[in-house]
N, C-alpha and C positions, 0 to 999 in steps of 0.2 A: 070890797076886796075882789069880789068875783068879776066885777066889771074891770078892774085894773088888770087882772090876769087875761081876761078876753082881749082886752086892748093890746097888752104885751104879745099875746098869741098871734094876733092879726098883724102886728109889726114884723114879727119874726118870720112869718110863713114865707113871705116872697123870697128871702134868702134860701131857705130849705128847698122851695120849689125850683129855683134857678139852679141849685147845686144838683138836684134830681135830674135836671135836664143834662148838666154837665156829664153826670155819671152814664145817663143813658146814652148819649152821643159817644162817649169815650168807649164804653163796652158793650153797646147795642143790647141793653137791657130794657126791660119794660119799667114803668113808673113805679110798679110794687116792689120789683127787684131793687131798684135804686133806693127806695125808702128802706128796705130790709137791709141793705148794705150800710146806710147810714145808721140805722138803728143798732145794728150789731156792733159798729164801732164805738157808738155811744156806750152801749152796755159793757163792752170790755174795757173801756177807758174810765168809765164812770164820769164821762162828760156829756153835758146835754146835747141833744141832737142839733140844736141851733148853733152851739159852739162848734162842733164838728162840721157843720156846713160852712160856718165862717172860715175856718181853716182851710176847707177844700177851696172855697172861693178866692181865698188870698192867693192860692197857688197860680191861679188864673192872672195874677198881676205879678208874677215871677217872685212871689214870696215864698220862702221854704215852709213846708209843713213840719211841725214837730215830730221827731223821728218816732216816739212812742205812737203818734197817730198815724203816721205813714206805715208802720209795722202792722197796725190793727186793720188799716184800710186795705192793705195788700192781702192779709189774711182773709178778711171778709170777702173780698173779689174772688180769691182762689176758692172759698168755700162755695160762693154763688156759682161760679163756673162748674165746679165738680158736680153740684146738684143739676144744673142746666144740662150738662153732658148726660147725666143720668136719665134725664127726661127725653132725650133726643132718641 
């Protein structure tokens, strides 16, 4: 069972890392900030981080993001920006 979970995690990780890069390029955030944004969307939608990343990845292929994910992503980025502005 543990081996299967590890294998699944290794298969899913590249999508998450690519999307972190997309977020970093789009909003000039750090890798940690990009992870925090994905994790926040995941927590507020009760959708696994990998599935959130898949939805973001699909937008790079001109596929629409589900509205509830888009709203949460927008909110997560706004919250990150507010925190980042407070640090400046």
